[in-house]
N, C-alpha and C positions, 0 to 999 in steps of 0.2 A: 454496371449500375442498372442498366435497362433492364434485364433478365431477372435480376434480384427482385426488382420494382413487380415485374409481372408475375412471378412467383407469389408475391404476398397479395395480389388481387385475388377476388373470388374466381373460382372456375369461369373458365372460358369467357375471358371478356371481348369484347368485339374491338375492333382494330378501329372504328371510329369515335371510341371513347379516349384513345391514347392521347389526342391532343390535348384534351380536358386533363387527364389524370398527369401529363408531364406539363403541364400551361405554365408553371413558374419555373421550371428546369430547363425546358428544351423548345426550341422553336419548331413550330408545326412541319417545317421543311426536313429538319434534322431528324423527327420522329420518324416521319415517312423513310429518309436515307437508311437510318439504322434498322428499320423494320425489315424493309427490303433486304440489306446485306445479311442479316440474322435468317433470312428465309431462305436466300441462297445459299447459304452456309451449313443449311440445313439443322441450324440453332432453335428453331422454332416451326411449327406447322400449322396453317391457316386453313380453315376449312371453307368450302363455297359460300358460307353466309357470313363469311367477316370475321368466325369466332376464333381464338388464339385457343387450339385444343392441346399443345402440347408443347414444353420448352425442355431443352438438354439439361439434365440435371435432374429431371422429376422419375427419370426410370427407376426403377426397384432393382437394385445390385446386389440384394442379399443372396437370390437364388439365379441361375443361368435357367434359360428357356428349356433346355433340357432336364434340369433337376425340377421343373413345374410340371412337366408334360406327361400326360400318361398315354404309354404306347401299348398296342394291341400285339398279342404273341407273334402276329405275323410280321408286324414289322420289325419287333426285335430279332426273330431270325432272320428276315431279309437282311439288316445290318450286320447281323455276324457272319452271314455267308459272303458279303462284299467287304467285310472287314474293314468298317468305315468306324473311327472313333470320334465319338458325339463329347467327348470331353473337352476337346480346344476349342476355342474362341474364333468362330468362322464367322466372320463379317459378311460374307457372300449370302448366307441366311436371311439378312434382313430385308 
């Protein structure tokens, strides 16, 4: 419910606005605790100015990074020489 509400807000809501957004639903302490939990869980990202800049589920899953990327010929040759498989979903590249 918390993340769904954040996704419906305009882009980059401020953290300090959340207590007013959830005023009739959650107490300010609960909003703070949920926010900190989601941040530690990597379900959302907050920049240094206090803006929520990303929530899990917003990413475009239609193409992978390697399908969108434009590689130089030298890089392609490097990959061929080392026999690296770019089609696998490697989470270590994130």
